[in-house]
C-alpha positions as CSV (number, residue, x, y, z in Angstrom):
1,M,26.9,-121.4,10.5
2,E,23.7,-123.3,9.6
3,I,22.4,-122.9,6.0
4,P,18.8,-124.0,5.4
5,V,18.9,-126.9,3.0
6,M,17.9,-126.2,-0.6
7,D,17.7,-129.6,-2.3
8,I,18.0,-129.3,-6.0
9,S,18.9,-132.3,-8.1
10,S,21.2,-132.1,-11.1
11,A,18.2,-132.7,-13.4
12,E,16.2,-129.9,-11.8
13,M,19.2,-127.6,-12.2
14,A,19.2,-128.4,-15.9
15,R,15.6,-127.6,-16.5
16,T,14.7,-124.9,-13.9
17,P,15.2,-121.1,-14.4
18,P,18.4,-119.4,-13.1
19,F,18.9,-119.4,-9.4
20,A,17.2,-116.6,-7.4
21,E,19.1,-113.4,-7.9
22,E,19.4,-112.8,-4.1
23,G,23.0,-113.7,-3.2
24,M,24.5,-113.3,-6.7
25,G,27.8,-111.6,-6.6
26,A,30.3,-111.3,-9.4
27,P,33.9,-111.6,-8.0
28,Q,35.9,-108.5,-8.9
29,D,39.7,-108.2,-9.4
30,G,41.7,-110.3,-7.1
31,G,38.8,-112.6,-6.3
32,Q,37.1,-110.0,-4.1
33,D,33.3,-110.1,-3.9
34,G,31.2,-107.4,-2.5
35,G,27.8,-108.9,-3.1
36,P,25.3,-110.2,-0.5
37,D,25.9,-113.4,1.4
38,G,22.9,-115.4,0.4
39,G,19.3,-115.6,-0.7
40,R,16.2,-115.4,1.4
41,D,16.3,-119.2,2.1
42,G,19.9,-118.9,3.4
43,S,21.5,-120.6,0.4
44,M,24.5,-119.0,-1.2
45,V,24.5,-118.5,-5.0
46,M,27.5,-117.0,-6.8
47,E,28.2,-116.1,-10.5
48,D,31.2,-115.0,-12.4
49,A,31.4,-112.8,-15.4
50,A,31.4,-115.7,-17.8
51,G,28.1,-117.1,-16.5
52,T,29.4,-120.0,-14.3
53,R,27.1,-120.3,-11.3
54,L,27.5,-122.1,-8.1
55,L,25.0,-122.9,-5.3
56,L,26.1,-123.8,-1.8
57,S,23.4,-125.2,0.4
58,A,23.3,-126.8,3.8
59,E,23.7,-130.6,4.3
60,G,22.9,-131.5,7.8
61,E,24.2,-129.6,10.8
62,A,27.9,-129.4,9.8
63,G,28.0,-129.7,6.1
64,A,27.3,-128.1,2.8
65,R,26.5,-129.3,-0.8
66,A,27.9,-127.7,-3.9
67,Q,26.1,-127.6,-7.2
68,W,27.0,-125.6,-10.3
69,R,26.3,-124.8,-13.9
70,G,29.4,-124.5,-16.0
71,S,32.1,-126.7,-17.5
72,D,35.3,-124.9,-16.5
73,P,36.8,-126.5,-13.4
74,D,38.9,-123.4,-12.6
75,A,35.8,-121.1,-12.7
76,V,33.8,-123.5,-10.4
77,R,36.8,-123.8,-8.1
78,A,37.1,-120.0,-7.8
79,L,33.4,-119.6,-7.0
80,L,33.5,-122.5,-4.5
81,L,36.5,-121.0,-2.6
82,R,34.7,-117.6,-2.4
83,A,31.5,-119.3,-1.1
84,L,33.5,-121.4,1.5
85,E,35.2,-118.2,2.6
86,R,31.8,-116.6,3.2
87,V,30.5,-119.6,5.2
88,T,33.6,-119.9,7.3
89,A,33.8,-116.2,8.0
90,I,30.9,-116.5,10.4
91,R,31.0,-120.2,11.4
92,P,32.8,-120.4,14.7
93,A,32.7,-124.2,15.4
94,P,36.2,-125.6,15.4
95,T,35.4,-128.6,13.2
96,P,36.0,-129.2,9.5
97,L,33.2,-128.4,7.1
98,R,31.8,-131.5,5.4
99,L,31.5,-130.7,1.7
100,L,29.4,-132.9,-0.6
101,G,28.6,-132.7,-4.3
102,L,32.0,-133.3,-5.7
103,D,31.3,-136.9,-6.6
104,A,29.4,-136.0,-9.8
105,A,30.4,-137.9,-12.9
106,D,31.5,-135.0,-15.0
107,G,34.8,-133.4,-15.9
108,V,34.5,-130.7,-13.2
109,A,33.9,-132.5,-9.9
110,P,37.0,-134.7,-10.0
111,A,39.3,-131.8,-11.0
112,V,38.0,-129.5,-8.2
113,R,38.0,-132.3,-5.6
114,D,41.6,-133.4,-6.5
115,W,42.8,-129.8,-6.4
116,L,41.3,-129.1,-2.9
117,V,43.1,-132.2,-1.6
118,A,46.4,-131.6,-3.4
119,E,46.5,-128.0,-2.0
120,G,45.9,-129.2,1.6
121,L,42.5,-127.5,1.9
122,A,40.6,-130.8,2.4
123,V,40.9,-134.5,2.9
124,P,38.5,-137.3,1.7
125,A,35.7,-138.1,4.1
126,G,33.1,-140.7,3.1
127,A,31.2,-139.5,0.1
128,G,32.6,-136.0,0.5
129,L,35.5,-133.9,1.7
130,D,36.4,-132.4,5.1
131,V,37.4,-128.8,4.4
132,F,39.7,-127.1,6.9
133,P,38.9,-123.4,7.4
134,G,42.3,-122.7,8.9
135,A,43.9,-123.9,5.7
136,L,41.4,-122.0,3.5
137,W,42.1,-118.8,5.2
138,Q,45.8,-119.0,4.4
139,R,45.0,-118.7,0.6
140,P,46.2,-115.2,-0.1
141,E,44.5,-114.8,-3.4
142,L,41.1,-114.6,-1.7
143,W,42.0,-111.4,0.1
144,L,45.1,-109.9,-1.5
145,P,44.6,-108.2,-4.8
146,M,48.2,-108.8,-5.7
147,V,49.9,-112.0,-4.4
148,R,53.7,-111.9,-4.3
149,A,56.0,-114.9,-4.0
150,P,58.1,-114.9,-0.8
151,F,61.1,-112.5,-1.4
152,P,64.3,-114.4,-1.7
153,Q,66.3,-114.5,1.5
154,R,69.5,-112.6,1.8
155,F,70.7,-110.6,4.8
156,A,71.9,-107.1,5.6
157,L,73.0,-105.1,8.7
158,T,71.0,-102.1,9.9
159,Q,72.5,-100.3,13.0
160,G,74.2,-103.5,13.9
161,R,71.2,-105.7,13.5
162,R,71.3,-108.5,11.0
163,H,68.0,-109.0,9.2
164,P,66.6,-110.2,5.9
165,V,66.5,-107.7,3.1
166,R,62.9,-106.6,2.7
167,P,60.9,-106.4,-0.5
168,A,59.8,-103.2,-2.2
169,K,56.7,-101.8,-0.6
170,P,53.4,-102.4,-2.3
171,E,51.2,-99.6,-3.5
172,G,47.4,-99.2,-3.4
173,V,44.9,-101.6,-1.9
174,V,46.8,-104.5,-0.3
175,Y,43.9,-106.4,1.4
176,A,40.1,-106.5,1.1
177,R,37.5,-108.5,2.9
178,H,33.7,-108.5,3.1
179,I,32.6,-108.1,6.7
180,P,29.3,-109.9,7.3
181,W,28.3,-108.1,10.6
182,L,28.8,-104.7,8.9
183,G,27.5,-105.7,5.5
184,A,30.5,-103.7,4.2
185,R,33.9,-104.0,2.6
186,F,37.0,-103.4,4.7
187,E,40.2,-102.5,2.9
188,L,43.8,-101.8,3.8
189,R,45.7,-99.5,1.4
190,T,49.1,-97.8,1.4
191,V,49.3,-94.2,2.6
192,D,49.2,-91.6,-0.2
193,I,50.8,-88.5,1.4
194,A,49.3,-86.1,-1.0
195,A,45.8,-87.3,-0.4
196,D,46.1,-88.5,3.2
197,L,48.2,-85.8,4.9
198,P,45.2,-83.5,5.9
199,R,43.4,-86.4,7.5
200,F,46.5,-87.8,9.2
201,H,47.3,-84.3,10.5
202,R,43.8,-83.9,12.0
203,W,43.9,-87.3,13.6
204,M,47.4,-86.8,15.2
205,N,46.1,-83.5,16.7
206,D,43.0,-85.2,18.2
207,P,43.6,-85.1,22.0
208,R,42.6,-88.7,22.4
209,V,45.2,-89.8,19.8
210,A,47.9,-87.4,21.0
211,A,47.7,-88.8,24.5
212,I,48.8,-92.2,23.1
213,W,51.0,-91.3,20.1
214,D,52.5,-87.9,21.3
215,E,52.9,-86.8,17.7
216,A,50.8,-83.6,17.7
217,G,52.2,-80.9,15.5
218,D,51.8,-78.9,12.3
219,L,51.5,-80.1,8.7
220,A,55.2,-79.9,8.0
221,K,56.0,-82.2,11.0
222,H,53.4,-84.7,9.8
223,R,54.6,-84.6,6.2
224,A,58.2,-85.3,7.3
225,Y,56.9,-88.1,9.6
226,L,55.2,-89.9,6.8
227,E,58.0,-89.3,4.3
228,G,60.4,-90.9,6.8
229,L,58.2,-93.9,7.1
230,Q,58.0,-94.4,3.4
231,A,61.8,-94.1,3.1
232,D,62.4,-96.8,5.7
233,P,62.3,-100.4,4.3
234,H,61.2,-101.9,7.5
235,L,58.0,-99.8,8.0
236,L,54.7,-99.8,6.0
237,P,52.1,-97.1,6.7
238,L,48.5,-98.1,5.8
239,M,45.0,-96.6,5.9
240,G,42.0,-98.7,6.9
241,A,38.7,-98.0,5.2
242,V,35.1,-99.3,5.3
243,N,33.3,-98.9,2.1
244,G,36.0,-96.6,0.9
245,V,35.8,-94.3,3.9
246,P,39.2,-94.0,5.7
247,F,38.9,-94.2,9.5
248,A,42.1,-95.7,10.9
249,Y,45.9,-95.5,10.4
250,F,48.2,-98.5,10.8
251,E,52.0,-98.7,11.0
252,L,53.5,-102.1,10.3
253,Y,57.1,-103.0,11.0
254,W,59.5,-105.9,10.7
255,A,60.5,-106.6,14.3
256,K,64.1,-107.8,13.6
257,E,65.3,-104.3,12.8
258,N,62.8,-102.4,15.0
259,R,63.4,-100.9,18.4
260,I,61.5,-103.8,19.9
261,A,64.1,-106.4,18.9
262,P,66.4,-106.1,22.0
263,F,63.5,-107.0,24.3
264,Y,62.8,-110.5,23.0
265,A,64.2,-113.1,20.6
266,A,62.9,-111.6,17.4
267,G,62.5,-113.9,14.4
268,D,63.6,-112.9,10.9
269,Y,59.9,-112.5,9.7
270,D,58.2,-111.4,12.9
271,R,56.0,-108.4,12.3
272,G,54.5,-105.7,14.6
273,W,52.1,-102.9,14.4
274,H,50.7,-99.6,15.8
275,V,47.2,-98.3,15.3
276,L,45.1,-95.2,15.7
277,V,41.4,-95.0,15.1
278,G,40.8,-91.4,13.9
279,E,37.1,-91.3,13.4
280,D,34.7,-91.6,16.3
281,G,32.0,-93.1,14.2
282,F,34.1,-96.2,13.7
283,R,34.7,-97.1,17.3
284,G,33.2,-100.0,19.2
285,R,33.4,-103.7,19.2
286,A,31.9,-104.3,15.7
287,Y,34.8,-102.2,14.3
288,V,37.6,-103.6,16.5
289,A,36.4,-107.0,15.4
290,T,36.8,-105.8,11.8
291,W,40.2,-104.1,11.7
292,L,42.1,-106.1,14.3
293,P,41.7,-109.6,12.8
294,C,42.0,-108.2,9.3
295,L,45.3,-106.5,10.0
296,M,46.6,-109.7,11.6
297,H,45.3,-111.7,8.6
298,Y,47.1,-109.4,6.2
299,M,50.4,-109.7,7.9
300,F,50.2,-113.5,8.0
301,L,49.2,-113.7,4.3
302,D,51.8,-111.2,3.1
303,D,54.7,-113.5,3.9
304,V,54.1,-117.2,4.7
305,R,57.3,-117.1,6.8
306,T,55.7,-114.8,9.3
307,T,54.7,-117.0,12.2
308,R,54.5,-114.4,15.0
309,I,53.0,-110.9,15.3
310,V,54.1,-108.7,18.2
311,G,52.9,-105.5,19.8
312,E,54.1,-103.2,22.5
313,P,51.1,-101.2,23.7
314,R,51.5,-99.1,26.8
315,A,51.3,-101.3,29.9
316,D,48.5,-99.1,31.4
317,H,46.4,-99.1,28.2
318,H,43.9,-101.5,29.7
319,Q,41.2,-101.3,27.0
320,Q,43.7,-102.1,24.2
321,L,45.2,-105.0,26.3
322,R,41.7,-106.5,26.8
323,N,41.0,-106.2,23.1
324,L,44.2,-108.0,22.3
325,E,43.6,-110.8,24.8
326,R,40.2,-111.4,23.3
327,S,41.8,-111.5,19.9
328,G,44.3,-114.2,20.7
329,F,47.4,-112.3,21.9
330,A,49.3,-113.5,24.9
331,R,51.0,-111.0,27.2
332,V,54.6,-112.2,27.3
333,S,56.4,-109.6,29.4
334,T,56.6,-105.9,30.5
335,F,59.6,-103.8,29.7
336,E,60.8,-100.2,29.6
337,F,61.1,-98.2,26.5
338,P,62.7,-94.7,26.8
339,H,59.3,-93.1,26.3
340,K,56.9,-95.6,27.9
341,R,56.4,-98.7,30.0
342,A,55.3,-101.3,27.5
343,A,53.6,-104.7,27.4
344,L,55.1,-107.2,25.0
345,V,52.1,-109.1,23.4
346,M,52.4,-111.9,20.8
347,L,50.0,-113.7,18.4
348,T,51.2,-116.9,16.7
349,R,50.2,-118.0,13.2
350,E,49.1,-121.4,14.6
351,R,46.7,-119.7,17.1
352,F,45.2,-117.3,14.6
353,F,44.3,-119.9,12.0
354,G,43.8,-122.8,14.3
355,D,41.3,-121.0,16.5
356,R,39.7,-119.0,13.6
357,L,40.5,-115.7,15.2
358,W,39.3,-113.8,12.1
359,V,36.1,-113.6,14.3
360,P,37.4,-112.6,17.7
361,D,36.4,-114.9,20.6
362,G,34.3,-117.0,18.2
363,T,31.2,-114.9,18.3
364,L,29.7,-112.4,15.9
365,P,29.7,-108.8,17.0
366,Q,26.5,-106.9,17.4
367,V,25.7,-104.9,14.2
368,P,26.0,-101.1,15.0
369,E,22.8,-99.3,15.5
370,R,23.7,-97.0,12.6
371,A,25.2,-97.9,9.2
372,P,28.9,-97.1,8.7
373,P,29.4,-93.5,7.6
374,T,29.6,-93.0,3.9
375,A,31.7,-89.9,3.8
376,I,33.9,-87.8,6.1
């Protein structure tokens, strides 16, 4: 991403009025920020609730310069991470981002610079730092409202399969990300049966969904289905929403104790997933490029020990297989489930973060002709 240069010296920052209000965004709980991406000139200005402000502007073709007002290194660091996340969210070039401005002779710059290097997000490079987007996007606090330490490892047997004991399931919003090409906020949240059952029931009885899932039925059947998932430690049902509007259902599973385990050498922390998009207004590439990488991102962030994500779509579901291939999945094999002929697909952690697959195939999707629906 190229940001037009906005050259403001430290002295000018001290005597000029506050930065232009375009681009101001106050991070909310969990570090999430729903504000605009930048001002009219392409610079990015961010502010926190305590009044600390940060300006990120372009420096040449592959760099950026950070400037700030405030004396709290932690506050400046938090704003800088959020600004870097916004820049790298739509910057497909596979090179580090040269970051300048952290050589100021104050108490803030050395602390921020040393922290970035110590945390493995950057390395010294001339007068600045080279920031690695693939490392930045592995910082869970930028997208997960609640960051949990890896659950201590101990093992159990389930139907003859030895696997790690899984942590208690989260509740509420588990992942949130601003999507630049939609100008909207995408969220993953846990299923609330009382609130979501009518919607889930309608989706499962949609002929397009029923043809793939084969779970059409009455409310009682669908209530029992969701209750069974919530009682199973290896499954996590989620709803996907754009600007608070639910449009998709996701079913995550730990592969070691799942029915897929006999068909490949499942790792202790491999995860898999199923999806249905229930609302027609949220179909198309701009939305696939939203929910698919976000879902993968969440699974990699949720447990640092997860190095592979697998799937088993129907072998004849050609559209889904094309979407998966564009998103970094490799087709490993084809095998027979009792109910379908399936393709085993796999995405590695190294591929996702190394190739910046949070923007599939490295290009920005076209913005939909109509804004995302605001209610259903």
